N, C-alpha and C positions, 0 to 999 in steps of 0.2 A: 768856505772855511774848512777845507779838508785838512785833517791831521793825518800825516802819513809816517808810519814807522817802517823802516827798512832794515832787514837783516840780510846781509850779503855774505855768501860763502866765498871767501877769498880763494883765488887760484894759488898754487904753491909759489912762494916767494913774491906774491902780489902785495902791495901796500895800498892802503886806502888813500885816494886823492884827497888832499886837504879841502878842496872846494866841492866835493861830491854832493854834500847835503844842499848847499846853495844852488848848485846846478840842477839838482832834482826839484827843489822848491820852485825855481824859476820856470823850468820846463813844464812841470805838472800844473803850476798855476796858469801858465799861458794856455796849455792844452785844454784845461777844464774851464777856461774863461773866468778865472778867479782874479779879483783886483789885487794889485801889489800889497804885500803884507798880510794876506789872508790865507796863504797856503803854508802850512808848517810841516817841516820834515825833520825827522831824527834818523840817523844812520848808525847801525851797529854792525860789527864784523863778526863772522864766524870763521875760525881757523879751519882749514881743509880737514884736519884730523878730528875735528869736533862735529863733523857732519857725515851721516851715513844714510843709506837707503836699504830697505830689506832686500834680500837676495844678492847681497854683495856689491850693490851700487854705491855711488852713482857711476854711470859710464865715464870712461876716460874723458877728461876735459870739461865735464859738466859741473858748473858751480852756480847753483840757483840763487835767486833773489826772492825772499819772502817779504810780502808787503801787507801791512795792516792799514786799513783806511777807515777813518771816522768822518762821516759827512753829516751835515745838519739834519737832513731829511732822508727818508727812505723813498727812493724813486720807484718807478715802475720797473718791471723785469727788463724791459727793452732799454730803458735809460741806464740801468745798472750794467747791462751787457755792453752798451756803448762806452760807459766810463771804464769798465774793465779793459776793453780793447785799447782805449786811449792811454790809460795808465801803463798797461803792459808794454805797449810800443814805446812810449816816452821813457819809461824807466829802463827798459832794455837798452835803448840807444845811449842814454846818459851813463849807465853803469857798464857798458861794453859787454853786455850779455845778449843771448838770443831771446827773442820774445817768448818762445815756448818754455823758457826756464825762469820766467817771472810768474810767481804764484801769489794771487791776491786774495785776501780775506777782508770782507766788508763787515765792520762792526755794526751793532745796532745804531740807529740814528741818534745824534747828539742832542737834538732839541728836547729840553726838559730833563736832561740827564747829565749834562756837563756844565760846569760853571767856569767862567773866565774872570779872574780877579775877584772872586767871591760872588759874582752875579750869575745866576742860573740863566742859561740860554733858553729863552722862551719865545722869542720873536721868529 
């Protein structure tokens, strides 16, 4: 049940593909072994002029992707590393970015903290 929020810095004159969210949902669901309908993705764009890095960056041509991920449970460090690698590779491919420009933040586990349709996720 991953919930994935993506903020993608657009390249100059780049437009968001209308099917990007669906493509990311399908690719990440498959990569993480999630059943159909259980990987949820939201995509937002950041105009290039609305993104900066300290020291005058980013370097020419670098338009990163910031990913926030909510999972049901908090896995081991090794499992989280595996998930980070899978997600970075998959999202980079679908978004047309380099893997090293995909930055992932894992939120606290959802179990007991998030409700779907008014029902607290406790199982």
